[in-house]
N, CA and C of each residue as an Amber inpcrd file, in Angstrom:
protein
   555
-132.4870000 -36.9130000  39.5290000-133.6600000 -37.5770000  40.0130000
-134.0640000 -37.0440000  41.3930000-133.0460000 -36.7500000  42.2710000
-133.3440000 -36.1990000  43.5870000-134.0460000 -34.8510000  43.4480000
-133.5940000 -34.0210000  42.5090000-134.2020000 -32.7060000  42.2960000
-135.6690000 -32.8650000  41.9230000-135.9650000 -33.8140000  41.0670000
-137.3470000 -34.0640000  40.6520000-138.2090000 -34.4610000  41.8560000
-137.6900000 -35.3730000  42.7050000-138.4570000 -35.8200000  43.8710000
-138.6930000 -34.6790000  44.8570000-137.6250000 -33.8600000  45.1150000
-137.7890000 -32.7390000  46.0300000-138.7710000 -31.7140000  45.4610000
-138.7020000 -31.4630000  44.1760000-139.6250000 -30.5360000  43.5180000
-141.0560000 -31.0270000  43.6080000-141.2670000 -32.3280000  43.3710000
-142.5840000 -32.9250000  43.4590000-143.1160000 -32.8410000  44.8890000
-142.2570000 -33.1170000  45.8680000-142.6620000 -33.0470000  47.2770000
-143.0400000 -31.6040000  47.6490000-142.2590000 -30.6310000  47.2090000
-142.5340000 -29.2290000  47.4870000-143.8660000 -28.8120000  46.8580000
-144.1070000 -29.2330000  45.6300000-145.3640000 -28.9040000  44.9530000
-146.5460000 -29.5030000  45.7050000-146.4140000 -30.7320000  46.1760000
-147.4860000 -31.3870000  46.9060000-147.7690000 -30.6720000  48.2240000
-146.7440000 -30.3170000  48.9630000-146.9180000 -29.6080000  50.2270000
-147.5730000 -28.2530000  49.9890000-147.1080000 -27.5310000  48.9750000
-147.6800000 -26.2210000  48.6570000-149.1520000 -26.3480000  48.3180000
-149.5150000 -27.3470000  47.5300000-150.9060000 -27.5630000  47.1400000
-151.7770000 -27.8560000  48.3420000-151.2680000 -28.6250000  49.2950000
-152.0570000 -28.9840000  50.4700000-152.1320000 -27.8660000  51.5040000
-151.0850000 -27.0820000  51.6380000-151.0220000 -26.0630000  52.6830000
-151.6470000 -24.7330000  52.2570000-151.5830000 -24.3740000  50.9990000
-152.0600000 -23.0620000  50.5400000-153.5080000 -22.7660000  50.9180000
-154.4750000 -23.6970000  50.7090000-155.8490000 -23.3830000  51.1110000
-155.9830000 -23.1310000  52.6140000-155.2570000 -23.8600000  53.4180000
-155.3170000 -23.6520000  54.8750000-154.7780000 -22.2760000  55.2360000
-153.6970000 -21.8550000  54.6030000-153.1430000 -20.5290000  54.8750000
-154.1080000 -19.4380000  54.4470000-154.7520000 -19.6210000  53.3010000
-155.7090000 -18.6250000  52.8210000-156.8650000 -18.4810000  53.7990000
-157.3900000 -19.6060000  54.3290000-158.4710000 -19.5400000  55.2970000
-158.0010000 -18.8660000  56.5820000-156.7860000 -19.1490000  56.9980000
-156.2590000 -18.5280000  58.2140000-156.1880000 -17.0150000  58.0430000
-155.7750000 -16.5410000  56.8600000-155.7170000 -15.1000000  56.6170000
-157.0980000 -14.4840000  56.7290000-158.1350000 -15.1460000  56.1710000
-159.4900000 -14.6280000  56.2330000-159.9660000 -14.4910000  57.6650000
-159.6380000 -15.4500000  58.5110000-160.0940000 -15.4350000  59.8970000
-159.2900000 -14.4700000  60.7530000-158.1280000 -14.0900000  60.3200000
-157.2440000 -13.2650000  61.1410000-157.2280000 -11.8060000  60.7220000
-158.4040000 -11.2500000  60.4160000-158.4960000  -9.8110000  60.2050000
-158.0630000  -9.3110000  58.8470000-158.4820000  -9.9580000  57.7860000
-158.1910000  -9.4350000  56.4480000-158.7270000  -8.0070000  56.3680000
-157.9430000  -7.1060000  55.8270000-158.3560000  -5.7150000  55.7290000
-159.3750000  -5.5270000  54.6130000-160.2530000  -4.5230000  54.8090000
-161.2020000  -4.1850000  53.7660000-160.4640000  -3.6490000  52.5470000
-160.9510000  -3.9860000  51.3650000-160.4150000  -3.4230000  50.1380000
-161.0750000  -2.0580000  49.9480000-160.2950000  -1.0440000  49.6070000
-160.8510000   0.2880000  49.4000000-160.4860000   0.8190000  48.0220000
-161.3780000   1.6450000  47.5220000-161.1650000   2.3640000  46.2740000
-161.5320000   3.8200000  46.5130000-160.8100000   4.7400000  45.8800000
-161.1790000   6.1420000  45.8950000-161.8370000   6.4730000  44.5610000
-162.8310000   7.3470000  44.6140000-163.6040000   7.7340000  43.4450000
-163.4780000   9.2360000  43.2680000-163.2460000   9.6630000  42.0200000
-163.1460000  11.0900000  41.7220000-164.0190000  11.4040000  40.5080000
-164.9630000  12.3270000  40.6990000-165.8190000  12.8080000  39.6150000
-165.5510000  14.3000000  39.4690000-165.1710000  14.7340000  38.2780000
-164.9590000  16.1620000  38.0170000-166.3270000  16.7890000  37.7630000
-166.8420000  17.6080000  38.7010000-168.1970000  18.1440000  38.5340000
-168.3350000  19.0730000  37.3270000-167.2400000  19.6340000  36.8630000
-167.3150000  20.5460000  35.7180000-167.4910000  19.8080000  34.3900000
-166.9630000  18.5870000  34.2870000-167.0040000  17.8870000  32.9970000
-167.7050000  16.5340000  33.0270000-167.7860000  15.8910000  34.1870000
-168.2650000  14.5070000  34.2510000-169.5490000  14.3250000  35.0510000
-170.2800000  15.3950000  35.2700000-171.4840000  15.3710000  36.0770000
-172.5870000  16.1370000  35.3520000-173.7880000  15.5540000  35.3230000
-174.9290000  16.2410000  34.7160000-176.1220000  16.1480000  35.6480000
-176.8360000  17.2470000  35.7330000-178.0630000  17.3440000  36.4900000
-179.0970000  17.9000000  35.5240000-180.2020000  17.2090000  35.3150000
-181.1470000  17.6970000  34.3080000-181.8600000  18.9690000  34.7410000
-181.8720000  19.2680000  36.0430000-182.4330000  20.5220000  36.5510000
-183.7210000  20.8740000  35.8190000-184.6970000  19.9840000  35.9610000
-185.9430000  20.0620000  35.2040000-186.6380000  21.4180000  35.2780000
-186.5530000  22.1080000  36.4140000-187.2510000  23.3960000  36.4980000
-186.3700000  24.5880000  36.1110000-185.0850000  24.3550000  35.8440000
-184.1920000  25.4180000  35.3630000-183.7720000  26.4190000  36.4140000
-184.0390000  26.1700000  37.7000000-183.7010000  27.1390000  38.7370000
-182.1980000  27.1720000  39.0040000-181.7290000  28.3520000  39.4340000
-180.3130000  28.5450000  39.7710000-180.2130000  29.2750000  41.1020000
-179.0450000  29.0920000  41.7780000-178.8340000  29.8060000  43.0300000
-178.2200000  31.1740000  42.7410000-177.8390000  31.9020000  43.7820000
-177.2780000  33.2450000  43.6330000-175.9770000  33.2880000  42.8520000
-175.2650000  32.1610000  42.7500000-174.0080000  32.1020000  41.9970000
-174.2040000  31.5950000  40.5710000-175.4510000  31.3190000  40.2050000
-175.7200000  30.8230000  38.8620000-175.6040000  29.3120000  38.7180000
-175.3880000  28.5980000  39.8420000-175.3130000  27.1420000  39.7980000
-176.7140000  26.5500000  39.8110000-176.9200000  25.4140000  39.1300000
-178.2500000  24.7960000  39.1510000-178.6760000  24.4650000  40.5790000
-179.9290000  24.7210000  40.8780000-180.4970000  24.3950000  42.1790000
-180.9660000  22.9520000  42.1530000-180.6490000  22.2120000  43.1960000
-181.1130000  20.8330000  43.2950000-182.5980000  20.8420000  43.6310000
-183.3650000  20.1890000  42.8060000-184.8100000  20.1030000  43.0020000
-185.1950000  18.6340000  43.0370000-186.0330000  18.2650000  43.9910000
-186.4770000  16.8780000  44.0930000-186.9890000  16.3950000  42.7400000
-186.5070000  15.2200000  42.3350000-186.9010000  14.6330000  41.0560000
-185.8970000  14.8470000  39.9460000-185.0030000  15.8320000  40.0860000
-183.9760000  16.0360000  39.0580000-183.1740000  14.7590000  38.8660000
-182.8030000  14.4620000  37.6310000-182.0070000  13.2790000  37.3070000
-180.5270000  13.6310000  37.3760000-179.7530000  12.7580000  38.0340000
-178.3100000  12.9150000  38.1630000-177.6330000  11.8260000  37.3230000
-176.6470000  12.2190000  36.5210000-175.8450000  11.2780000  35.7430000
-174.3950000  11.7270000  35.8670000-173.4910000  10.7610000  36.0830000
-172.0750000  11.1100000  36.1970000-171.2130000   9.9030000  35.8480000
-169.9700000  10.1870000  35.4680000-168.9630000   9.1580000  35.2230000
-167.6590000   9.6810000  35.8110000-166.9920000   8.8560000  36.6060000
-165.7370000   9.2670000  37.2300000-164.6870000   8.1920000  37.1080000
-163.5810000   8.4030000  37.8050000-162.4910000   7.4210000  37.7880000
-162.3770000   6.7470000  39.1490000-161.9170000   5.5020000  39.1110000
-161.6250000   4.7320000  40.3120000-160.1120000   4.6220000  40.4140000
-159.5700000   4.9530000  41.5880000-158.1320000   4.8570000  41.8430000
-157.9400000   4.0570000  43.1360000-156.7080000   3.6220000  43.4200000
-156.4840000   2.8630000  44.6550000-156.9110000   3.6480000  45.8960000
-157.4720000   2.9400000  46.8750000-157.8530000   3.5640000  48.1340000
-156.6600000   4.2400000  48.7860000-156.8750000   5.4290000  49.3240000
-155.8030000   6.1820000  49.9630000-155.1290000   7.1790000  49.0350000
-155.5190000   7.2060000  47.7750000-154.9170000   8.1330000  46.8100000
-155.3860000   9.5650000  47.0470000-156.6720000   9.7470000  47.2900000
-157.2290000  11.0920000  47.4510000-157.0960000  11.5220000  48.9150000
-156.4420000  12.6490000  49.1580000-156.2970000  13.1190000  50.5410000
-157.6030000  13.7460000  51.0400000-157.7500000  13.8140000  52.3490000
-158.8930000  14.5100000  52.9270000-158.8740000  15.9430000  52.4230000
-159.9980000  16.4070000  51.9330000-160.0860000  17.7510000  51.3630000
-160.1290000  17.7260000  49.8540000-159.6860000  16.6140000  49.2460000
-159.8210000  16.4470000  47.8090000-158.5980000  16.8110000  46.9960000
-158.7320000  16.5520000  45.6970000-157.6660000  16.7560000  44.7400000
-158.3050000  16.8970000  43.3610000-157.6410000  17.5060000  42.4180000
-158.1530000  17.5740000  41.0440000-158.0950000  16.1790000  40.4300000
-159.1980000  15.7290000  39.8480000-159.2390000  14.3910000  39.2470000
-158.1460000  14.2190000  38.1980000-157.8720000  15.2630000  37.4430000
-156.8570000  15.1690000  36.3900000-155.4710000  14.8680000  36.9530000
-155.2100000  15.2440000  38.2100000-153.8890000  15.0240000  38.7980000
-153.6530000  13.5700000  39.2090000-154.7080000  12.7650000  39.2650000
-154.5610000  11.3620000  39.6590000-155.0270000  10.3970000  38.5670000
-155.3570000  10.9270000  37.4040000-155.9230000  10.0820000  36.3370000
-154.9580000   8.9870000  35.8830000-153.6540000   9.1740000  36.0460000
-152.6780000   8.1540000  35.6750000-152.7230000   6.9230000  36.5660000
-153.4050000   7.0120000  37.7070000-153.5270000   5.8890000  38.6440000
-154.8430000   5.1300000  38.4640000-155.5830000   5.4720000  37.4500000
-156.9200000   4.9260000  37.2030000-156.9340000   3.4030000  37.1720000
-157.8550000   2.8120000  37.9710000-158.0710000   1.3610000  37.9950000
-159.3410000   0.9790000  37.2490000-160.2360000   1.9450000  37.0750000
-161.5130000   1.6320000  36.4620000-162.3910000   2.8570000  36.3300000
-163.6800000   2.5930000  36.0270000-164.6450000   3.6550000  35.7680000
-165.8300000   3.5100000  36.7090000-166.3190000   4.6460000  37.1710000
-167.4190000   4.7460000  38.1170000-168.6020000   5.4110000  37.4130000
-169.7660000   4.7600000  37.4330000-170.9570000   5.2740000  36.7650000
-172.0420000   5.5840000  37.7920000-172.7850000   6.6700000  37.5580000
-173.8230000   7.1350000  38.4770000-175.1080000   7.4180000  37.7050000
-176.2320000   6.9810000  38.2770000-177.5470000   7.3210000  37.7280000
-178.5280000   7.3620000  38.8840000-179.2950000   8.4440000  39.0140000
-180.2570000   8.5200000  40.1020000-181.0820000   9.7840000  40.0740000
-181.7660000  10.0330000  41.1860000-182.6540000  11.1800000  41.3050000
-182.4650000  11.8940000  42.6320000-182.5890000  13.2120000  42.6030000
-182.5280000  14.0270000  43.8060000-183.7870000  13.7690000  44.6450000
-183.6070000  13.5590000  45.9580000-184.7370000  13.3870000  46.8790000
-184.7620000  14.4850000  47.9400000-183.7080000  15.2940000  48.0290000
-183.6430000  16.3750000  49.0210000-184.8570000  17.2750000  48.8600000
-185.4910000  17.5650000  49.9870000-186.6420000  18.4560000  49.9740000
-187.9810000  17.7390000  49.9400000-187.9870000  16.4440000  49.6520000
-189.2520000  15.7060000  49.7100000-189.6460000  15.5290000  51.1710000
-190.9350000  15.5700000  51.4890000-191.3660000  15.5740000  52.8940000
-190.9040000  14.3720000  53.7210000-190.7960000  13.1860000  53.1340000
-190.4270000  11.9960000  53.8990000-188.9150000  11.7410000  53.9250000
-188.1260000  12.5270000  53.1940000-186.6650000  12.3620000  53.1800000
-186.0720000  12.9310000  54.4570000-185.0340000  12.2800000  54.9520000
-184.3020000  12.8150000  56.1170000-183.5930000  14.1010000  55.7190000
-183.2570000  14.9060000  56.6940000-182.6300000  16.2020000  56.4260000
-181.3280000  16.0680000  55.6410000-180.5840000  14.9400000  55.8230000
-179.3100000  14.7760000  55.1200000-179.4110000  13.8790000  53.8820000
-180.6220000  13.4400000  53.5100000-180.7940000  12.6550000  52.2820000
-180.6450000  13.5800000  51.0760000-179.7720000  13.2140000  50.1550000
-179.5420000  14.0250000  48.9630000-180.1840000  13.4040000  47.7300000
-179.8950000  12.1170000  47.4770000-180.3750000  11.4750000  46.2520000
-180.4820000   9.9700000  46.4500000-181.3350000   9.3460000  45.6360000
-181.3670000   7.8920000  45.5580000-180.6090000   7.5340000  44.2850000
-179.5120000   6.7600000  44.4290000-178.5470000   6.5710000  43.3420000
-178.2010000   5.0990000  43.1600000-177.9850000   4.7080000  41.9050000
-177.3720000   3.4230000  41.5640000-175.9540000   3.7220000  41.0960000
-175.0040000   2.9610000  41.6090000-173.6030000   3.1080000  41.2240000
-173.1060000   1.8170000  40.5840000-172.2240000   1.9440000  39.6010000
-171.5460000   0.7920000  39.0060000-170.0510000   1.0710000  39.0390000
-169.3040000   0.1310000  39.5880000-167.8560000   0.2400000  39.7110000
-167.2450000  -0.7910000  38.7610000-166.7030000  -0.3520000  37.6380000
-166.0930000  -1.2690000  36.6800000-164.5750000  -1.1980000  36.8470000
-164.0080000  -2.2820000  37.3790000-162.5610000  -2.3610000  37.5870000
-161.9700000  -2.9880000  36.3270000-161.1720000  -2.2200000  35.6040000
-160.6690000  -2.6350000  34.2900000-160.0680000  -4.0310000  34.3020000
-160.6540000  -4.9120000  33.4890000-160.1230000  -6.2550000  33.3080000
-160.3330000  -7.2040000  34.4710000-161.0130000  -6.7760000  35.5280000
-161.1490000  -7.6310000  36.7090000-162.5960000  -7.9520000  37.0510000
-163.5390000  -7.1450000  36.6410000-164.9360000  -7.3520000  36.9770000
-165.5860000  -6.0510000  37.3990000-166.7630000  -6.1670000  37.9980000
-167.4660000  -4.9760000  38.4580000-168.4390000  -5.3360000  39.5720000
-168.8750000  -4.2940000  40.2780000-169.9290000  -4.4780000  41.2660000
-170.8410000  -3.2620000  41.2190000-172.0980000  -3.4700000  41.6410000
-173.0810000  -2.4030000  41.6370000-173.6220000  -2.2120000  43.0470000
-174.0290000  -0.9680000  43.3190000-174.6410000  -0.6520000  44.6070000
-175.8470000   0.2460000  44.3670000-176.6860000   0.3370000  45.3770000
-177.8800000   1.1680000  45.2770000-178.2060000   1.7010000  46.6630000
-178.6710000   2.9430000  46.7240000-179.0660000   3.4870000  48.0100000
-179.0960000   4.9970000  48.0360000-179.2790000   5.5050000  49.2280000
-179.3530000   6.9440000  49.4610000-177.9460000   7.5250000  49.5790000
-177.7060000   8.6190000  48.8850000-176.4830000   9.3940000  49.0480000
-176.8000000  10.4800000  50.0620000-175.9440000  10.5890000  51.0580000
-176.1550000  11.5460000  52.1390000-175.3600000  12.8240000  51.8820000
-175.9030000  13.9390000  52.3040000-175.2180000  15.2220000  52.2480000
-174.5210000  15.4020000  53.5920000-173.2380000  14.9770000  53.6460000
-172.4890000  14.9600000  54.8970000-171.2100000  15.7750000  54.7800000
-170.6570000  16.1860000  55.9110000-169.3710000  16.8860000  55.8770000
-168.2340000  15.9170000  55.5320000-167.0750000  16.4800000  55.2480000
-165.8820000  15.6760000  54.9620000-165.6420000  14.7030000  56.1210000
-165.3280000  13.4620000  55.7630000-165.1000000  12.3150000  56.6360000
-166.3840000  11.7160000  57.2160000-167.5540000  12.2590000  56.8160000
-168.8170000  11.6240000  57.1650000-168.9410000  10.3170000  56.3940000
-169.6430000   9.3330000  56.9650000-169.7880000   8.0310000  56.3120000
-171.2560000   7.6200000  56.2400000-171.5470000   6.7900000  55.2550000
-172.8730000   6.1950000  55.1140000-172.7370000   4.8970000  54.3340000
-173.7240000   3.9920000  54.4650000-173.6560000   2.7120000  53.7490000
-174.3280000   2.7920000  52.3770000-173.9650000   1.8870000  51.4970000
-174.6320000   1.6820000  50.2100000-174.7010000   0.1760000  50.0210000
-175.8430000  -0.3510000  49.6250000-176.0400000  -1.7890000  49.5090000
-175.4690000  -2.3460000  48.2130000-174.7300000  -3.4340000  48.3070000
-174.2200000  -4.1210000  47.1200000-175.3770000  -4.9080000  46.5110000
-175.6420000  -4.6710000  45.2240000-176.7480000  -5.3570000  44.5520000
-176.2610000  -6.4560000  43.6170000-174.9700000  -6.5140000  43.3470000
-174.4300000  -7.5730000  42.5060000-172.9520000  -7.3610000  42.2490000
-172.2800000  -8.4370000  41.8030000-170.8510000  -8.3700000  41.5200000
-170.4550000  -9.4800000  40.5600000-169.4310000  -9.2150000  39.7500000
-168.8470000 -10.2210000  38.8680000-167.3340000 -10.1190000  38.9550000
-166.6560000 -11.1860000  38.6420000-165.2030000 -11.1610000  38.5630000
-164.4740000 -11.2090000  39.8900000-165.1850000 -11.3310000  40.9990000
-164.5200000 -11.4600000  42.2900000-163.9470000 -10.1830000  42.8570000
-164.2990000  -9.0000000  42.3140000-163.7570000  -7.7550000  42.8640000
-164.4710000  -7.3200000  44.1360000-165.6630000  -7.8860000  44.3740000
-166.4410000  -7.5570000  45.5650000-167.3620000  -8.7290000  45.8610000
-167.8370000  -8.8130000  47.1080000-168.8270000  -9.8540000  47.4020000
-170.1340000  -9.5230000  46.6860000-170.9640000 -10.5310000  46.4560000
-172.2320000 -10.3350000  45.7540000-173.3190000  -9.7720000  46.6560000
-173.0440000  -9.6750000  47.9450000-174.0200000  -9.1020000  48.8660000
-173.2820000  -8.3720000  49.9670000-174.0430000  -7.6180000  50.7370000
-173.4550000  -6.8440000  51.8240000-173.5940000  -5.3660000  51.5460000
-172.7130000  -4.5920000  52.1370000-172.7630000  -3.1490000  51.9240000
-171.3580000  -2.5870000  51.9240000-171.1920000  -1.5080000  51.1840000
-169.9450000  -0.7660000  51.2190000-170.1220000   0.3740000  52.2110000
-169.0140000   0.8650000  52.7110000-169.0340000   2.0670000  53.5280000
-168.4570000   3.1890000  52.6670000-169.2070000   4.2720000  52.5750000
-168.8120000   5.4270000  51.7710000-168.3140000   6.5120000  52.7140000
-167.1270000   7.0500000  52.4450000-166.5660000   8.1490000  53.2270000
-166.4020000   9.3510000  52.3110000-166.9430000  10.4820000  52.7100000
-166.8310000  11.7190000  51.9410000-165.4240000  12.2780000  52.1380000
-164.7100000  12.5170000  51.0310000-163.3280000  13.0130000  51.1210000
-163.1880000  14.5030000  50.8540000-164.1720000  15.1030000  50.1750000
-164.0810000  16.5260000  49.8210000-165.4690000  17.1490000  49.8610000
-165.5490000  18.4520000  50.1220000-166.8480000  19.1210000  50.1090000
-167.5480000  18.8910000  48.7620000-168.8510000  18.7060000  48.8150000
-169.6210000  18.4930000  47.5890000-169.8620000  17.0260000  47.2810000
-169.0660000  16.1210000  47.8720000-169.2820000  14.6920000  47.7000000
-168.8410000  14.1080000  46.3750000-168.0770000  14.8510000  45.5800000
-167.6080000  14.3340000  44.2890000-166.3550000  13.4720000  44.4170000
-165.7870000  13.4290000  45.6050000-164.6310000  12.5820000  45.8840000
-164.9510000  11.7770000  47.1400000-164.9690000  10.4440000  46.9560000
-165.3560000   9.5580000  48.0470000-164.4050000   8.3730000  48.1090000
-164.4280000   7.7010000  49.2420000-163.7080000   6.4370000  49.4160000
-164.7670000   5.3700000  49.7010000-164.6710000   4.2330000  49.0050000
-165.5850000   3.1280000  49.2800000-164.7770000   1.9820000  49.8520000
-165.2790000   1.4210000  50.9410000-164.6450000   0.2780000  51.5960000
-165.5660000  -0.9090000  51.4550000-165.0200000  -1.9870000  50.8610000
-165.7910000  -3.2060000  50.6900000-165.8180000  -3.9780000  52.0030000
-166.8780000  -4.7420000  52.2350000-166.9420000  -5.5290000  53.4690000
-165.9310000  -6.6610000  53.4690000-165.5190000  -7.0880000  54.6810000
-164.5840000  -8.2080000  54.8160000-165.2440000  -9.5190000  54.4600000
-166.5000000  -9.6730000  54.8090000-167.1930000 -10.9380000  54.5730000
-168.6330000 -10.6910000  54.2520000-169.5000000 -11.4940000  54.8260000
-170.9250000 -11.3760000  54.5580000-171.5780000 -10.3910000  55.5210000
-171.2830000  -9.1190000  55.3520000-171.8920000  -8.0760000  56.2050000
-173.3280000  -7.8400000  55.8050000
């Protein structure tokens, strides 16, 4: 009978104290959640290249208005080192799928010099939910950062509003790190 009473008392204390502890953690510098994204440009990226132009190496030339479509993998933040890695080498750590749809804006008169494309992204975290973002993708060097606006979320994997911070991890921008906001940024 004593064991039952002590167990009941412990359960009651835990129930009352847990929400207070959770709030204290939020106020005391909860770290941003991060995910790394890897898109293999050879197999998981398409550019419609409407005018068919190519550069001196035979690669499609980015032309304003071209449609971009891609699908990549999401892995835990910190998996991809600065400078990049082959997506196939980290595929066993996959947490979800990353979807891309947008248009090239580079070269349009009103675009900034580092504006590359206007893109919608969807981050589907397997079995946990998903979140979507929308915004300009910047053509930046490795470790350059830019924001992307969160347009919606389900399953509690991200806030329903705010912005993510995107960090370029490898030349070409096919490997990035996204950091979710701590609160209502």
